[in-house]
C-alpha positions in Angstrom: 45.7 17.0 11.2 43.0 17.9 8.2 40.9 15.4 9.8 41.5 16.4 13.5 40.8 20.0 11.8 37.8 18.9 10.0 35.9 17.5 12.7 36.6 20.2 14.9 34.9 22.6 12.3 31.4 20.1 12.2 31.5 20.2 16.0 31.5 24.1 15.6 29.0 23.9 13.2 26.7 21.7 15.1 27.0 23.4 18.2 26.0 26.6 16.1 23.3 25.0 14.3 22.1 23.4 17.3 21.7 26.7 20.0 20.5 28.8 17.4 17.6 26.3 16.3 16.8 23.4 18.5 16.8 24.7 21.9 13.7 26.8 21.8 11.0 25.1 21.0 9.2 23.5 24.2 7.2 20.4 23.2 3.5 20.3 21.4 3.1 16.9 23.5 5.3 14.9 26.1 3.1 11.3 26.6 4.2 9.1 24.4 1.4 7.3 24.5 -1.1 9.9 23.4 1.2 10.1 20.6 1.1 6.7 19.7 -2.8 6.9 18.9 -2.8 10.3 17.6 -3.9 9.1 13.3 -2.1 12.3 12.4 1.2 14.6 11.5 1.5 18.2 12.9 3.7 20.5 10.6 4.1 24.3 10.8 6.5 26.6 10.1 8.4 29.2 12.6 6.6 32.5 13.0 9.5 34.1 10.8 8.9 32.3 7.8 7.6 34.4 4.5 7.2 31.2 2.7 8.5 27.6 2.5 7.5 24.9 -0.6 8.2 21.3 -0.6 7.0 18.3 -1.2 4.9 15.4 0.6 4.5 11.8 -0.1 1.8 10.2 1.6 1.2 7.1 -0.4 3.9 4.8 -1.8 1.9 5.0 -5.4 1.2 8.2 -5.8 2.3 9.3 -9.4 3.3 12.6 -8.5 4.3 14.2 -4.9 2.0 15.8 -2.6 2.8 19.7 -2.2 3.0 21.5 1.4 3.1 25.7 1.0 3.8 27.0 4.7 4.5 30.9 5.6 3.4 34.6 6.7 3.2 35.0 3.1 0.8 31.8 1.9 -1.5 33.2 4.7 -1.0 29.5 6.4 1.3 28.3 9.2 0.3 25.2 9.8 -1.1 21.6 8.3 -2.9 18.6 10.4 -2.7 15.7 8.1 -4.9 12.8 8.7 -2.8 9.7 8.4 -2.2 6.0 10.1 1.2 5.6 8.2 4.6 7.7 7.5 4.2 11.0 5.6 7.4 12.0 3.9 9.0 15.6 3.5 10.9 15.6 0.2 12.6 18.3 -1.5 15.9 19.8 -2.7 18.0 21.2 -5.8 19.2 18.6 -8.1 21.6 21.7 -10.2 23.6 22.1 -6.5 23.1 19.0 -4.8 20.4 19.8 -2.5 18.4 16.9 -1.0 16.9 16.6 1.9 14.3 13.8 3.0 12.3 13.8 6.3 10.2 10.8 7.9 7.2 11.7 9.7 6.0 8.9 11.7 1.7 9.4 12.4 1.7 11.0 16.0 4.8 13.6 15.3 4.7 17.2 15.4 7.5 19.2 13.2 8.8 22.8 13.1 10.7 23.6 10.3 12.4 26.7 10.0 14.3 27.9 7.1 18.4 28.8 6.8 19.8 31.2 3.9 23.1 29.4 3.4 25.4 31.3 1.0 26.7 28.8 -1.9 28.9 31.4 -3.4 30.0 34.9 -2.8 26.8 36.2 -4.6 24.1 33.6 -4.1 21.9 32.6 -0.8 20.0 29.3 -0.9 17.2 28.5 1.4 17.5 25.2 3.0 14.6 23.7 5.7 16.0 23.1 9.2 13.2 20.5 11.1 12.9 20.2 14.9 10.4 17.1 16.8 8.2 18.9 18.9 6.8 16.2 20.6 9.2 13.6 20.4 13.1 13.3 22.0 14.5 12.6 18.2 17.7 13.8 18.1 18.3 17.2 16.6 21.5 16.0 14.8 19.6 12.9 12.8 16.5 15.0 11.3 19.3 18.0 9.8 21.8 15.3 9.1 21.6 16.2 5.2 21.8 20.1 6.1 24.5 19.6 8.2 26.3 17.5 5.3 25.6 20.0 2.8 27.1 23.0 4.9 30.4 20.7 5.0 30.5 20.3 1.7 30.0 23.9 0.9 33.2 24.4 3.1 35.4 21.7 2.3 34.3 23.1 -1.8 33.5 19.1 -2.6 30.2 20.9 -4.2 31.6 24.7 -5.4 28.3 26.3 -6.9 29.2 28.4 -10.4 29.0 31.9 -10.3 27.2 32.9 -13.2 24.6 29.6 -13.2 23.0 28.2 -10.2 24.9 24.8 -10.9 27.3 22.8 -9.7 30.8 24.0 -11.2 32.8 21.2 -9.2 31.5 17.9 -7.3 33.8 15.7 -5.8 32.2 12.2 -5.4 35.3 11.0 -3.1 35.6 14.3 -0.9 31.6 14.2 -0.3 31.9 10.5 1.0 34.7 11.1 3.4 33.0 14.4 4.5 29.8 12.2 5.5 31.8 9.7 7.1 33.9 12.5 9.2 30.6 13.9 10.1 29.3 10.7 11.9 32.1 10.0 13.5 32.1 13.1 14.9 28.4 13.3 15.8 28.9 9.6 17.3 31.7 10.9 19.3 29.7 13.1 21.2 26.2 11.0 21.5 24.8 13.3 19.1 23.6 10.4 17.2 22.1 7.2 17.9 24.0 4.0 17.0 21.7 2.6 15.1 21.1 6.0 12.7 25.3 6.0 12.8 24.9 2.1 11.3 22.3 2.8 9.0 23.1 6.0 8.0 26.9 5.0 7.0 24.9 2.3 5.1 23.4 4.3 2.8 26.0 7.1 2.3 28.3 4.1 1.4 25.4 2.7 -1.3 25.5 6.3 -2.4 28.9 6.7 -3.0 29.2 3.1 -4.9 26.0 4.4 -6.6 27.9 7.6 -8.0 31.2 5.8 -8.9 28.9 2.9 -10.6 27.3 5.6 -12.9 30.8 7.9 -13.7 32.3 4.9 -15.1 28.8 4.3 -16.9 29.0 8.1 -17.8 32.9 8.1 -19.1 33.0 5.0 -20.2 35.5 2.9 -17.8 36.5 -0.1 -16.5 35.0 -0.6 -13.0 35.7 -3.6 -10.5 32.7 -3.6 -8.5 34.5 -5.4 -6.2 36.4 -2.8 -4.8 32.6 -1.0 -4.0 32.5 -3.3 -0.6 28.6 -3.6 -1.2 27.8 -7.2 -1.8 25.6 -7.7 -4.5 22.7 -10.5 -3.5 21.9 -9.2 -0.3 18.2 -9.7 0.9 18.8 -7.7 4.4 19.4 -4.5 1.9 16.2 -4.9 0.1 14.3 -2.4 1.6 16.5 0.1 0.9 16.3 2.5 -1.7 19.8 3.4 -1.8 20.6 -0.5 -2.6 17.7 -0.5 -5.1 19.4 2.2 -6.6 22.9 1.1 -6.7 21.3 -2.2 -8.4 19.7 -0.4 -10.9 23.2 1.4 -11.7 24.9 -1.6 -12.1 22.4 -3.2 -14.8 22.8 0.6 -16.8 26.8 0.4 -16.4 26.8 -3.8 -17.4 24.3 -4.2 -20.0 23.9 -0.6 -21.8 26.9 1.6 -22.4 25.5 4.5 -23.7 24.4 8.0 -22.4 21.1 7.6 -24.0 18.2 7.0 -21.6 17.0 3.4 -21.5 13.5 2.7 -20.7 12.4 0.8 -17.9 10.8 -1.9 -19.8 14.1 -2.6 -22.1 16.0 -2.9 -18.2 13.4 -5.0 -16.9 13.2 -7.5 -19.9 17.2 -7.7 -19.5 17.2 -8.7 -15.6 14.8 -11.4 -16.3 17.4 -13.0 -18.6 20.8 -12.2 -16.6 22.6 -14.9 -15.1 26.0 -13.6 -13.9 25.1 -10.9 -11.4 21.9 -11.1 -9.5 20.5 -14.3 -7.9 16.3 -15.2 -8.0 15.5 -13.2 -5.1 17.4 -10.1 -6.1 16.1 -10.5 -9.7 12.4 -10.7 -8.5 12.9 -7.5 -5.7 14.8 -5.6 -9.0 11.3 -6.5 -11.3 9.3 -5.0 -9.0 11.4 -2.0 -8.6 11.1 -1.7 -12.4 7.4 -2.7 -12.2 6.6 0.2 -10.1 8.8 2.5 -12.9 6.5 1.0 -15.5 3.3 2.2 -13.6 3.9 6.1 -13.2 6.2 6.2 -16.8 5.3 3.6 -19.2 1.9 3.0 -18.1 0.3 2.0 -21.4 2.2 -1.0 -21.1 2.0 -1.7 -17.4 -0.7 -4.7 -17.3 1.6 -6.9 -19.9 4.9 -6.6 -17.7 2.8 -7.1 -15.0 1.7 -10.6 -16.6 5.3 -11.2 -17.0 6.1 -9.9 -13.4 3.8 -12.6 -12.3 5.0 -15.7 -14.4 8.5 -15.0 -13.1 8.2 -14.6 -9.8 8.1 -16.9 -7.0 8.0 -14.9 -3.8 4.4 -14.7 -2.4 4.8 -11.4 -0.3 5.8 -9.3 -3.8 2.8 -10.8 -5.7 0.6 -10.2 -2.8 1.8 -6.4 -2.5 1.3 -6.1 -6.0 -2.5 -7.4 -6.2 -3.3 -5.3 -3.4 -1.8 -2.2 -5.3 -3.5 -3.0 -8.3 -6.8 -3.5 -6.6 -6.5 -0.2 -4.9 -5.6 1.4 -8.2 -8.8 -0.7 -9.7 -11.2 1.2 -7.2 -9.8 4.7 -7.4 -10.1 4.6 -11.5 -13.8 3.0 -10.5 -14.7 6.1 -8.2 -13.9 8.8 -11.0 -16.1 6.7 -13.9 -14.8 7.5 -17.8 -16.9 7.0 -20.3 -19.1 8.8 -23.0 -22.2 8.8 -20.3 -19.8 10.8 -17.6 -18.6 13.5 -19.6 -18.6 16.9 -17.7 -20.6 14.7 -14.2 -19.6 16.2 -11.0 -18.8 13.7 -7.9 -18.2 14.9 -4.6 -16.9 13.4 -0.9 -20.0 14.2 0.4 -22.3 11.8 -1.2 -22.9 9.7 -4.1 -24.6 12.1 -5.9 -23.5 13.1 -9.8 -24.1 16.0 -10.5 -24.1 18.8 -13.8 -22.4 21.9 -13.7 -26.1 23.4 -14.4 -27.4 21.4 -11.7 -25.2 23.0 -9.1 -25.4 26.3 -10.1 -29.1 26.3 -10.3 -29.0 24.8 -6.7 -27.0 28.2 -5.9 -29.6 30.9 -7.4 -29.6 33.5 -5.0 -26.3 33.6 -4.2 -22.8 34.9 -5.9 -21.0 32.0 -6.5 -17.5 32.0 -7.4 -15.8 28.7 -9.5 -12.6 27.9 -8.6 -10.5 25.3 -11.3 -7.7 23.3 -9.4 -6.1 20.3 -9.4 -4.0 18.2 -7.0 -0.5 18.8 -8.8 -1.1 22.8 -9.7 1.2 24.4 -6.9 -0.8 28.1 -7.7 -3.9 26.7 -7.5 -2.8 25.1 -4.2 -1.8 28.4 -2.9 -4.8 30.2 -3.4 -6.6 27.8 -0.9 -5.7 29.5 2.5 -7.4 32.9 0.6 -10.5 31.1 -0.6 -11.1 30.4 2.9 -11.0 33.8 3.7 -13.4 34.4 1.6 -15.5 31.9 2.8 -15.5 32.9 6.6 -16.0 37.0 5.3 -19.5 36.7 3.2 -22.3 35.2 4.4 -23.2 31.9 3.0 -27.0 32.6 2.5 -25.3 35.6 0.2 -22.0 34.0 -1.5 -21.1 30.2 -2.3 -17.6 28.8 -3.7 -17.9 25.8 -5.8 -14.2 24.2 -6.1 -14.0 21.7 -9.5 -10.9 19.4 -9.6 -9.5 18.6 -13.1 -7.0 15.8 -11.7 -7.3 12.7 -13.8 -6.3 10.6 -10.3 -9.5 10.2 -8.1 -6.6 9.2 -5.4 -4.4 12.6 -5.7 -8.1 14.3 -5.6 -8.6 12.9 -2.5 -5.3 13.5 -0.8 -5.2 17.1 -1.9 -8.8 17.4 -0.4 -7.9 16.0 2.5 -4.5 18.2 2.8 -6.7 21.4 2.2 -9.5 20.9 4.2 -12.2 20.2 2.1 -12.8 16.9 2.0 -16.3 17.8 4.1 -17.2 20.5 1.7 -20.2 19.4 -0.3 -19.2 22.0 -3.3 -15.5 20.3 -3.6 -16.3 18.1 -7.0 -14.3 16.7 -9.2 -15.1 16.2 -13.1 -15.0 13.3 -15.1 -14.0 13.5 -18.7 -13.0 17.2 -18.2 -11.3 18.2 -22.0 -14.5 16.8 -23.6 -17.0 18.9 -21.2 -19.0 21.9 -22.1 -17.4 23.9 -18.9 -14.1 22.9 -20.5 -15.3 24.3 -24.2 -17.9 26.9 -23.2 -15.5 28.5 -21.2 -12.3 28.5 -22.8 -10.4 27.0 -19.8 -6.7 26.4 -21.0 -5.0 26.9 -17.8 -6.1 26.4 -14.0 -6.3 28.4 -11.6 -9.0 29.8 -13.4 -11.8 31.5 -11.6 -15.7 32.0 -13.2 -18.1 34.4 -11.3 -21.8 34.2 -11.4 -24.3 36.6 -10.2 -27.5 35.5 -8.2 -29.7 34.8 -11.2 -26.7 32.3 -12.3 -25.6 34.5 -15.2 -21.7 35.6 -15.2 -20.2 38.1 -13.8 -16.4 37.7 -15.1 -15.4 34.5 -17.2 -11.8 35.3 -16.0 -12.3 36.7 -12.3 -8.7 37.9 -10.4 -7.2 35.6 -8.2 -8.7 35.5 -4.1 -5.5 36.2 -3.2 -5.9 39.7 -5.3 -8.1 42.2 -3.7 -9.9 43.1 -6.8 -11.9 39.7 -6.1 -13.7 40.9 -3.2 -14.3 44.3 -4.4 -16.0 42.8 -7.6 -18.2 40.5 -4.9 -19.2 43.2 -2.8 -20.3 45.1 -6.0 -22.8 42.5 -7.2 -23.9 41.5 -3.7 
């Protein structure tokens, strides 16, 4: 009886959500052949959204996700991202068990709306709801995470503390049951495809098994792995992130009965000697996964462990993958030439010129110059970009110029952010080498970003800590000095 009631409740939730959020929007593109040829994705927010902030992943080997910010308060309602591959929107709040991930194929157009969900008697959270504007992908598939979170709240599988904004109760078993009930309900009314049903069912089973293993390790419990109903050595699951997470959890449970954090290099070494759980193919796949984490989290040890991996690995596919990754990373390092000769040198994407700041400032003599120090990872910097664009259009280019200087340490991160911010064709969009050794860093005491310098027509400083572009005071300051 309880299951029947739950299914009826889920169907009611689905009906309301689809009616409210998915039907009013017309597709932007209906010709699927045209979609295939577009090497870009288009993302916009609904006109009612004040502010939406989340993360974007465009490259498997990017150290940090890129930043997506849209909405009325952000002065930006849409973005077009050039890409020849898949883009992912990833976000959430681990303290209250919110997690969402949207896979956007090249050519896709996505509309984002935001729903305010009441999580307890006094607090609400914003949860994004996605609609494909140019494909017939079912709304229920795109928003499965959203529907499941609502059901977890309604069934009290997740209970949010009234005082602290975090989970008070979290039932692994109930969440797993809810996911199965939701999938079965959606399948019963043909709201999801057979493929989505099978794939998501498997992912939910893997998540449940991973949670059980982590719980057993944390509470020092004995766990019969066979009861988890997951095949340990299954090559058909190698491409699934949830499967990799499950195997990593098993390694920690079996070999590290401690609450302390265990580094990826230590886990790598244990797996190389492991003989009971994993066959050779599984070990190689796992070692490759650890190697990726070592690259991000223990970079000084990466070269050593890459050589270990090459020695132990027998898979040509994995070896070719890592050789390509290393070649690409080396190319990015060479583009941002870091040595004593390049301290403070600025490079752009338009030409191969390498200039000093003094040379660039001299070139703009006769104009008011605003210098913007930013980085790909700096959210406040990125949120000011639309307001900088407004200044560019507001003032005549013969009288006013903006010089943008990124302090990114990774060339690829700067390149991605420049593309997202439409700066890749701007001649005065630069990245600086050896930032903290440069005269700019020391002369102007730039310890935090965003930071703005305003120079007069003769290259003399007007304000070495100018207001942000979103502040009307900056425009007034520019006008006063024209």
